[in-house]
N, C-alpha and C positions, 0 to 999 in steps of 0.2 A: 692844231692844238685843240683839245677838247675843252669844254666849259669847266670841267673839274680841274684840269691842269692849270687853266688860266686863273681860277679862283685860288688854287694853292700857291701859284707864283705871287699873288697879291699878299700872301702871308709871309713871304720870305723877303727880308731886307735885301736891297741890291748889293750892299757891301757891308763889311765889318772893318773894324780898326784893330791893327796889331800894334802892340807896344814895342817900341824900339829902345827900350831902357831909357837912358838919359837923352836920347836923340829925338824924342817925340813919338808920333804915331804914324802909321802908314795904312792907307786904304787897300783892302783886298776884296775882289769881287767874289760873291757867293754863287755866281752863275758858272760853276765849274764842277768837275768831278773830283772828289777828295779821296778816291781809292788809290792805293799804292800802285804805281806803274802806269796810271792813266793820266794823260795830259790834255784831256778834253776841256776846252774853255768855250765851247759852242753851246749856248743855251738851248738851241733847237734840238740838240742831241740829248737833252736831259728831260726826263718825264716824271714830275712829282705825281704820286698816285695815292698817297694816304697821309692822314694827319691824326695825331694823338695829342690830347691836351689833358693836363691835370694840375692841381695846385698842391704844392708842398707847404711846409711850415711858413716860410716868408718869401716864397717865389712861385711864379707861374711857369710851368714847363710845357713847351710845345715841340713836338717831334714831327718832322716832315720826311717821309720816305721818298727817295728819288731813284729812278732807274737811269743808268747811263747807257745810251744806245751805242756808244763807241766801244766801250770795253765789255758791255753786257752785265756789269755788276750793279748791285744795289747798295746804296749808302743812305745814311740818315743825317739830317741836320737837326741838332737839338738846341733849342733856344730857351735859356733860363732867364727870366726877367725877375730880378731881385726887387721887391716892392718898396722897401724902405732903406734907401741908401743913406739918407741924412735925416736927422731929427727935425721935424718942422718947428718953426718958431711958435711961440704962444699965439701970435696973431694969425699965422697960417692954420694952426690947429683949430682955432675958433671959426675960421672961415670954411673949414673942411675942404680946402683946395687939394688938388692932386699932389701927392707926395712924390718927390724925385725918385726915379727908378733907373736901374742900369741893367743891361742885358749882356749875356755871355753866349757865344756860339761854340758848339762842339761838333766835330764830325764823328760819326759812329759807323761801324760796318753794318752789314745786313743783320747780324745777330745781336747788335747793340753794344759791341765792344768799342770802347773809346779809342778813336784814332788820334785824338788830340784836340787841344783848345785852338780854335780858329781865330777868335778875336772877340771884340766888344761891339755891341750895336746900341 
């Protein structure tokens, strides 16, 4: 594994949480290929190679491009961190502490087409 790959793996949470409606949440590993027809769950066969970041109105967006060595395809994990999930209390606003945030993970294909919402981080 190259240093760049190792650094990019540090940017990817190990798992996300999927909502099970009224039955709670379930943990899903992000160390897998999300392309249709590929069942790769071996992190050693995944190669993150590029990162893009930008800020939108109230969220920070990070996209990690990953090549799957099993199916040969490329997919992207898109992380959207919504910065202000809850209004801070007056006391918190005065202290300028960190405001609660929430993250969403989406899987995209090589061209950026949305393959679906993976979960929350």
